[in-house]
C-alpha positions, -999 to +999 in steps of 0.1 A: -646-678-661-634-647-642-659-627-622-644-594-632-627-584-664-602-555-661-596-538-694-564-517-697-559-498-730-522-493-735-504-468-757-469-456-750-474-459-713-440-473-703-435-446-676-465-455-655-476-490-667-458-510-640-474-489-612-508-495-628-503-533-631-488-537-597-519-520-582-541-545-600-521-575-589-522-562-553-560-566-552-576-585-523-602-598-547-585-624-568-611-638-593-604-614-622-588-614-656-566-585-670-568-577-706-539-556-717-547-541-752-516-527-767-526-501-793-495-502-814-472-486-788-438-475-801-421-475-766-414-504-742-451-508-732-456-541-750-424-556-734-437-546-700-471-561-707-455-594-718-433-595-687-463-591-664-482-618-683-453-642-676-457-635-639-494-640-636-516-662-658-547-639-651-531-614-675-536-617-713-519-594-738-534-584-771-512-566-795-528-547-824-521-519-848-527-484-836-564-474-840-570-450-812-585-454-777-621-459-788-613-489-810-590-502-783-617-500-756-642-518-780-616-545-786-614-551-749-652-552-745-653-579-772-625-600-756-637-598-720-654-628-704-661-617-669-696-612-654-685-576-646-660-553-663-641-521-655-616-500-674-583-488-659-561-464-677-525-474-680-512-442-663-535-445-633-537-469-603-562-483-579-566-490-542-560-527-532-596-530-519-613-516-550-625-548-566-634-566-534-656-538-520-671-527-553-680-564-562-695-569-527-716-537-531-728-543-566-739-579-559-755-570-525-775-541-540-781-561-572-770-532-593-760-533-630-737-504-626-718-492-596-701-458-595-673-449-570-656-417-559-619-412-569-588-391-565-574-366-590-537-362-583-544-374-547-572-349-542-605-366-532-633-360-557-669-369-548-694-375-575-728-358-575-750-385-559-783-367-553-800-385-581-793-419-597-822-420-621-808-426-656-821-393-671-808-373-642-774-390-644-771-382-681-780-346-675-756-343-646-728-359-666-733-336-696-733-307-673-700-319-656-716-327-622-704-363-626-675-375-647-682-392-680-655-418-677-654-456-676-627-461-649-649-454-619-678-477-630-681-514-625-705-526-651-725-558-656-708-569-688-738-585-705-753-549-709-729-543-738-742-572-758-778-570-747-782-534-757-756-533-785-735-507-766-704-499-785-676-473-784-680-450-814-657-455-843-632-428-852-639-407-821-611-407-795-624-377-775-655-380-753-659-416-765-664-427-729-691-401-724-710-415-753-708-451-739-719-438-704-750-423-720-758-457-736-751-476-703-773-452-683-801-457-708-799-495-705-808-499-669-823-483-638-802-504-614-774-479-609-757-475-575-731-453-559-705-459-532-691-431-511-657-448-511-629-436-533-607-463-550-593-449-582-563-426-586-565-405-618-534-387-627-542-355-645-515-348-670-515-311-681-493-321-711-518-346-724-526-344-761-562-337-753-552-305-735-536-292-767-564-284-792-558-295-827-581-298-857-585-335-854-596-335-818-620-306-824-635-323-854-638-356-834-655-337-806-680-321-830-687-357-843-693-367-807-718-339-802-736-347-834-739-384-824-748-377-788-775-352-800-790-380-822-788-404-793-806-380-769-833-373-795-839-410-802-845-415-765-867-384-762-842-365-740-834-328-741-806-322-767-799-289-749-782-309-723-752-308-747-752-270-747-721-267-726-702-290-750-714-269-780-705-235-765-671-248-752-664-262-787-672-229-803-649-211-779-620-236-784-624-236-821-624-198-823-596-192-798-573-219-811-568-201-845-566-235-860-594-228-885-597-201-911-627-178-908-644-197-937-638-231-921-651-218-887-682-204-905-689-238-921-684-257-888-707-234-868-731-219-893-756-208-866-732-182-854-732-165-888-769-164-898-768-126-900-732-123-911-739-116-948-763-088-938-737-071-918-717-043-935-690-044-909-673-078-907-645-066-884-670-052-860-690-085-860-658-104-854-649-082-824-683-089-809-679-126-813-644-125-797-658-104-768-688-128-764-666-160-763-640-143-740-665-131-715-685-163-716-654-185-711-642-163-681-675-159-663-686-195-668-654-209-653-656-183-625-692-194-618-683-231-618-654-226-594-677-205-571-704-231-570-678-259-564-662-240-536-695-232-518-706-269-521-674-280-504 
């Protein structure tokens, strides 16, 4: 049995997939398995996966119908056999010492989860490491102080089965944040390493950067499920406030919803709407509120980030 399972969800990634897989095969640590989960790609991704599987018997290819990234990640979790597991996105790549050093650290410190720093488009990003208590980590993640992703976290794989941790069905946006919350709630043995190993390629043309109704509705579903998860564990649901406010702004500014649809999605914004004799005036106030909030909040975040650096 492999010591580490590397799970790579693949969907129409032919442009970057070879770079990703070459970086995995270049690892100094060799006791791993690679699970390539092809999610119904329509390009040459499956062909590339199969070619790499012929070159290295540590690679296994799973070809399934298109179901979205959440179901694909869950499929990988169920097929993995390693003592530890980590996700790598098909358009990213990793440093050759990543697995060796992270495995050494997680076993030496006897952690269940180890979080590393990373690069975004070759710019070093350091995670907020002042607190590693589970509740503090969840709060920091929901407030964007640490990234709610799976690719910079080496995880003791038995946690998934022991605590019934699953990727949420029918949610392909923030699905990794939801799983991170569950993982952080499952153990107190969480460690950090100052070293950066992962290269995340931020694609401004990504579909998640272009709001559409489906993504917004899925994100609302995430907020609702995450709220329930926090409440069940006696945590503060207001930690999701940024997500809620950001959603309201995106939903309003995108013009994807009619006024009635928007009112039904976010009823709390319209509690006094029927009592108002000037709907246009109210609408202008809402526009001004969201526009000013969006501008000043982003300005504030950039100011804080700059002063910290």
